[in-house]
C-alpha positions as CSV (number, residue, x, y, z in Angstrom):
1,M,-101.0,-123.5,97.6
2,E,-100.9,-122.6,101.2
3,V,-103.2,-124.7,104.0
4,G,-104.6,-123.3,107.4
5,Y,-105.9,-125.1,110.0
6,Q,-109.1,-123.4,111.2
7,V,-110.6,-123.8,114.4
8,G,-114.2,-122.7,115.1
9,Q,-117.1,-123.2,117.6
10,V,-117.8,-126.7,117.6
11,V,-117.2,-128.5,121.0
12,L,-121.1,-128.5,122.4
13,R,-121.6,-127.0,125.8
14,G,-121.0,-130.1,128.7
15,A,-119.3,-132.4,126.0
16,M,-116.1,-131.7,128.2
17,G,-114.7,-129.6,130.4
18,L,-113.0,-126.5,129.3
19,Q,-110.1,-127.3,130.4
20,E,-109.8,-130.6,128.4
21,Q,-111.0,-128.6,125.7
22,W,-108.1,-126.3,125.9
23,Q,-105.5,-128.9,126.5
24,G,-107.4,-130.8,122.9
25,H,-106.7,-127.4,121.5
26,L,-102.9,-126.9,122.5
27,E,-102.3,-130.6,121.2
28,Q,-104.0,-130.3,117.8
29,F,-101.9,-126.8,117.5
30,R,-98.7,-128.8,117.7
31,A,-100.0,-131.3,115.5
32,A,-101.3,-129.1,112.9
33,R,-97.6,-127.5,113.2
34,D,-95.3,-130.5,113.1
35,A,-97.8,-131.9,110.3
36,G,-96.9,-128.8,107.8
37,F,-100.0,-126.4,107.8
38,D,-99.1,-122.8,107.0
39,T,-101.5,-121.1,109.5
40,Y,-103.4,-121.5,112.4
41,C,-106.6,-120.1,112.5
42,W,-109.1,-119.3,115.2
43,A,-112.3,-118.0,115.1
44,H,-114.3,-115.4,117.4
45,H,-117.9,-115.2,118.8
46,Y,-119.6,-114.3,122.1
47,L,-122.6,-116.1,123.7
48,I,-122.5,-119.0,121.0
49,H,-124.5,-121.4,122.8
50,P,-124.5,-124.3,122.3
51,F,-120.9,-124.2,121.8
52,Q,-118.1,-123.2,124.5
53,H,-115.1,-121.3,123.3
54,F,-112.2,-119.5,123.8
55,Q,-111.0,-115.9,122.8
56,P,-108.7,-114.9,120.3
57,W,-106.2,-112.7,121.6
58,P,-105.1,-114.7,124.9
59,V,-105.3,-117.7,122.7
60,L,-103.1,-116.7,120.0
61,A,-100.4,-115.1,122.5
62,R,-100.1,-118.4,124.0
63,L,-99.6,-120.2,120.9
64,A,-97.1,-117.8,119.3
65,A,-94.5,-119.1,121.8
66,E,-94.5,-122.6,120.0
67,A,-95.8,-121.6,116.3
68,G,-92.5,-122.3,114.9
69,N,-92.9,-120.8,110.9
70,M,-96.7,-121.5,111.2
71,K,-98.7,-118.3,111.1
72,L,-101.4,-117.2,113.1
73,A,-104.8,-116.0,111.8
74,T,-107.8,-114.5,113.4
75,S,-110.5,-116.3,111.4
76,V,-112.1,-114.1,111.8
77,L,-112.6,-111.4,114.3
78,L,-115.8,-109.7,114.6
79,L,-114.8,-105.7,113.9
80,P,-118.2,-104.3,114.2
81,L,-118.3,-105.3,118.1
82,L,-115.2,-104.0,119.0
83,N,-113.3,-100.5,119.6
84,P,-110.9,-100.1,116.9
85,V,-108.1,-98.5,119.1
86,D,-108.3,-101.4,121.4
87,V,-108.0,-103.9,118.3
88,A,-105.5,-101.7,116.9
89,E,-103.3,-102.0,119.7
90,Q,-104.0,-105.7,120.5
91,V,-102.5,-106.5,117.2
92,A,-99.5,-104.5,117.3
93,T,-98.9,-106.4,120.4
94,L,-99.4,-109.7,119.2
95,D,-97.7,-108.7,115.9
96,H,-94.7,-108.2,117.9
97,I,-95.0,-111.3,120.2
98,S,-95.6,-113.7,117.0
99,E,-92.5,-111.9,115.4
100,G,-94.7,-110.7,112.4
101,R,-96.5,-114.1,111.7
102,L,-100.0,-112.6,112.5
103,I,-102.7,-112.0,110.0
104,L,-105.6,-110.6,110.8
105,G,-109.0,-111.7,109.4
106,L,-112.0,-109.8,109.6
107,G,-115.4,-110.3,109.6
108,L,-119.2,-108.4,110.2
109,G,-120.6,-111.5,112.2
110,Y,-124.5,-112.3,111.7
111,R,-126.2,-112.8,115.2
112,P,-128.1,-109.9,116.5
113,E,-127.6,-111.5,120.2
114,E,-124.0,-110.4,119.7
115,C,-124.5,-107.0,118.5
116,E,-127.2,-106.4,121.3
117,A,-124.6,-107.3,123.6
118,F,-121.9,-104.7,122.3
119,G,-124.4,-102.0,122.2
120,T,-124.7,-101.9,118.6
121,R,-127.1,-102.6,115.6
122,M,-127.0,-105.7,112.8
123,S,-127.3,-102.4,110.2
124,E,-124.3,-100.6,111.5
125,R,-122.0,-103.7,110.9
126,G,-120.5,-103.0,107.3
127,G,-120.4,-98.9,108.0
128,R,-118.7,-99.8,111.6
129,A,-116.1,-102.3,110.1
130,T,-115.3,-99.9,107.2
131,E,-114.6,-96.8,109.6
132,A,-113.0,-99.0,112.2
133,L,-110.5,-100.6,109.7
134,E,-109.9,-97.0,108.0
135,L,-109.0,-95.7,111.6
136,M,-107.0,-98.7,112.4
137,I,-104.5,-98.3,109.3
138,R,-104.1,-94.7,110.5
139,L,-103.2,-95.9,114.1
140,W,-100.5,-98.5,112.3
141,T,-99.0,-96.1,110.0
142,E,-99.3,-92.2,111.8
143,D,-97.6,-91.1,114.5
144,E,-100.5,-89.0,115.5
145,V,-104.2,-89.4,114.6
146,T,-107.3,-87.5,114.4
147,H,-110.4,-88.9,113.6
148,H,-114.2,-87.6,113.9
149,G,-116.5,-90.1,111.9
150,R,-119.9,-91.3,112.4
151,F,-119.0,-94.3,115.1
152,F,-115.5,-93.2,116.5
153,H,-113.5,-90.4,117.5
154,V,-109.8,-89.4,118.6
155,T,-108.0,-86.4,118.8
156,G,-104.3,-86.0,118.3
157,A,-103.9,-89.7,119.3
158,K,-100.5,-91.1,119.4
159,P,-100.5,-94.9,119.4
160,T,-98.7,-97.1,122.1
161,A,-97.7,-99.9,119.9
162,Q,-97.4,-100.1,116.2
163,P,-97.0,-103.4,114.3
164,Y,-93.8,-105.4,113.6
165,Q,-94.8,-106.0,109.9
166,K,-94.7,-102.7,107.9
167,P,-96.9,-100.9,107.3
168,H,-99.2,-103.3,109.0
169,P,-100.2,-107.2,109.0
170,K,-102.2,-109.0,105.9
171,I,-105.9,-108.3,106.2
172,W,-108.4,-110.6,105.1
173,L,-112.1,-109.2,105.0
174,A,-114.5,-112.1,105.1
175,A,-117.7,-112.3,102.8
176,M,-120.3,-114.2,102.1
177,S,-123.1,-112.2,100.6
178,D,-122.6,-109.8,97.2
179,P,-123.0,-106.5,99.2
180,A,-120.0,-107.8,101.4
181,I,-118.0,-109.0,98.3
182,R,-118.5,-105.5,97.0
183,R,-117.4,-103.9,100.3
184,V,-114.2,-105.9,100.2
185,G,-113.5,-104.7,96.8
186,R,-114.1,-101.1,97.4
187,E,-111.9,-101.2,100.3
188,G,-108.9,-103.1,98.5
189,H,-108.2,-105.8,100.6
190,T,-107.8,-109.7,100.5
191,L,-111.0,-111.6,99.9
192,F,-111.7,-114.5,102.3
193,I,-114.4,-116.6,101.4
194,G,-116.6,-118.5,103.6
195,P,-117.3,-122.0,104.2
196,A,-120.7,-122.3,102.6
197,Q,-121.1,-121.0,99.1
198,P,-121.3,-123.2,96.2
199,Q,-118.2,-123.2,93.6
200,S,-121.0,-121.6,91.3
201,T,-121.9,-118.5,93.4
202,I,-118.1,-118.4,94.1
203,R,-117.1,-117.9,90.4
204,N,-119.4,-115.2,90.3
205,Q,-118.6,-113.8,93.7
206,I,-114.7,-113.7,92.2
207,E,-115.9,-112.2,89.1
208,L,-117.7,-109.1,90.9
209,Y,-114.8,-108.7,93.4
210,H,-112.5,-108.2,90.4
211,E,-115.1,-105.6,88.7
212,T,-115.5,-103.6,92.1
213,L,-111.3,-103.7,92.3
214,A,-111.1,-101.9,89.0
215,E,-113.9,-99.6,89.4
216,N,-112.2,-98.3,92.7
217,G,-108.9,-98.2,91.0
218,H,-107.3,-101.0,93.3
219,P,-105.0,-103.9,91.8
220,I,-105.8,-107.4,92.5
221,P,-104.3,-108.4,95.7
222,E,-101.7,-111.2,95.6
223,D,-103.9,-113.6,98.0
224,M,-107.1,-115.0,98.2
225,V,-108.2,-117.1,100.9
226,I,-111.1,-119.3,101.0
227,V,-112.5,-121.5,104.1
228,R,-113.8,-125.1,103.5
229,E,-115.6,-128.2,105.5
230,F,-113.3,-130.9,105.1
231,F,-113.1,-134.7,105.8
232,C,-110.2,-137.0,104.6
233,A,-110.3,-140.8,104.8
234,P,-108.5,-143.4,103.0
235,S,-111.6,-144.3,101.0
236,R,-114.6,-141.8,99.7
237,E,-117.0,-143.8,101.4
238,K,-115.3,-143.8,104.9
239,A,-115.0,-140.1,104.4
240,L,-118.6,-139.7,103.8
241,E,-119.5,-142.1,106.7
242,K,-117.3,-140.1,109.4
243,A,-117.9,-136.5,107.9
244,S,-121.9,-136.6,108.0
245,W,-122.9,-136.8,111.4
246,G,-120.4,-133.9,112.4
247,F,-121.0,-131.5,109.4
248,E,-125.3,-132.0,109.9
249,R,-124.7,-131.7,113.7
250,K,-122.5,-128.1,113.3
251,Y,-125.0,-126.7,110.5
252,R,-128.0,-127.6,112.2
253,E,-127.1,-125.8,115.2
254,Y,-125.6,-122.8,113.0
255,D,-129.0,-122.5,111.0
256,S,-130.7,-122.2,114.7
257,H,-128.5,-119.1,115.1
258,G,-129.8,-117.5,111.8
259,F,-126.5,-118.3,109.9
260,Q,-126.3,-116.2,106.7
261,G,-124.5,-116.9,103.3
262,T,-125.7,-120.5,102.9
263,D,-127.8,-122.4,100.7
264,P,-131.3,-122.5,102.4
265,E,-131.6,-126.0,101.8
266,L,-128.0,-126.8,103.1
267,T,-129.0,-128.7,106.4
268,Q,-131.6,-130.8,104.8
269,K,-129.0,-131.5,101.9
270,M,-126.4,-132.7,104.5
271,T,-128.6,-135.2,106.2
272,G,-129.4,-136.7,102.7
273,D,-127.3,-135.6,99.9
274,L,-123.8,-135.1,101.2
275,E,-122.2,-137.0,98.3
276,T,-123.5,-134.3,96.1
277,L,-122.0,-131.3,98.1
278,M,-118.5,-133.2,98.5
279,D,-117.8,-131.6,95.1
280,D,-119.6,-128.2,95.3
281,T,-119.1,-127.2,98.4
282,F,-117.4,-129.4,101.1
283,I,-114.0,-131.3,100.4
284,V,-114.7,-134.9,101.3
285,G,-113.0,-137.9,100.0
286,S,-109.6,-139.9,100.0
287,P,-106.4,-138.2,99.8
288,Q,-106.1,-137.8,96.4
289,E,-110.0,-136.7,95.9
290,C,-108.9,-133.9,98.4
291,I,-106.2,-132.9,96.6
292,E,-108.2,-132.8,93.2
293,Q,-110.8,-130.7,94.7
294,I,-108.2,-128.3,96.5
295,A,-106.4,-127.9,93.4
296,G,-110.0,-126.6,91.5
297,Y,-109.8,-124.0,94.0
298,R,-106.4,-122.9,93.1
299,E,-107.6,-122.6,89.5
300,M,-110.1,-120.3,90.5
301,G,-107.2,-117.9,92.2
302,F,-107.0,-118.9,95.7
303,T,-103.8,-118.8,97.3
304,Q,-104.6,-120.2,100.5
305,V,-107.3,-122.7,102.0
306,A,-108.0,-123.0,105.3
307,L,-109.8,-126.4,106.3
308,R,-112.0,-127.7,109.3
309,L,-110.6,-130.9,110.6
310,F,-112.9,-131.7,113.5
311,Y,-116.6,-131.4,114.3
312,P,-119.1,-132.2,117.2
313,D,-118.7,-134.8,119.1
314,M,-115.2,-135.9,117.4
315,P,-113.1,-137.7,119.8
316,Q,-109.9,-136.2,120.2
317,R,-108.1,-139.3,118.7
318,D,-110.0,-139.3,115.5
319,V,-109.0,-135.7,115.5
320,M,-105.2,-136.4,115.9
321,E,-105.3,-139.3,113.0
322,H,-107.1,-136.9,110.8
323,I,-104.4,-134.3,111.1
324,E,-101.6,-137.1,110.6
325,L,-103.2,-138.4,107.5
326,V,-103.8,-134.7,105.9
327,G,-100.0,-134.0,107.0
328,R,-98.7,-137.1,105.5
329,E,-101.0,-137.7,102.4
330,V,-102.6,-134.3,101.3
331,L,-100.2,-131.2,102.5
332,P,-97.1,-132.2,100.3
333,A,-99.0,-132.2,97.5
334,V,-101.2,-128.9,97.8
335,H,-97.8,-127.1,98.8
336,G,-96.5,-127.8,95.1
337,L,-99.6,-126.4,93.5
């Protein structure tokens, strides 16, 4: 089983300068590579106050120079906000820069503020994403493309760049709700499960995904990916103690954004019931306990788990120690699953 290092929006505005944050990301990236993580996953949002965050294309292009054998992933790119011609050529460019180590993770997003800023509507997200991806695949695989759809139009378009990987990089489609799961199944792409669904929901969604694939004549893809909130420490008690503040702080802010796909009582649970969530939604515990919990996802059929290892107000020294512990005690065992 492969393991990704998930980077999301967790640095609170003003907690540090942007240059200090960037240097911290670089240090974490190098440590994750050296620790043996298989993929470095970079999230995508705009206007994500109270967090401060950098955009994926320049970041991943910069990191490609030092990635070694580690793959680079958008986790996830908010496709409904973007122009598919631009995304197709950015992907092709970055795929060559990284020499074929790029994975394209795509999602719909959940924030009305972002849709407003980019001149679209929440109700159009699914339609825009489906049409955009169809057009992108044509631009990657055809010499000349004419497309006149609901949202996008090109006539006799000849792509400037096509990907290093043939026919194109791996595509992960993120989904949290049942309608989103069905959309991934209809399109036949790799399912990427988000961080907040409990295991009972995940099992039901995998079944729905497989049913929808079969109904639409698609084989089951070889990969299935999940991202999890994660905290490992020498003992279960120490892991719970260290994880509780960061988890609660992150989801309190995400809840204020209207984060969808979570248990409505998630924030309340994290302030008083983290121990219950450890076995059902998050991965928290000693190295052996974390290995056992990840093994449970492997048994469900997941081939990669992306782990978030740092949280709001977490000192860089603690992040680096966390990466080192996981690389030493967890990754070797998980790679053998």
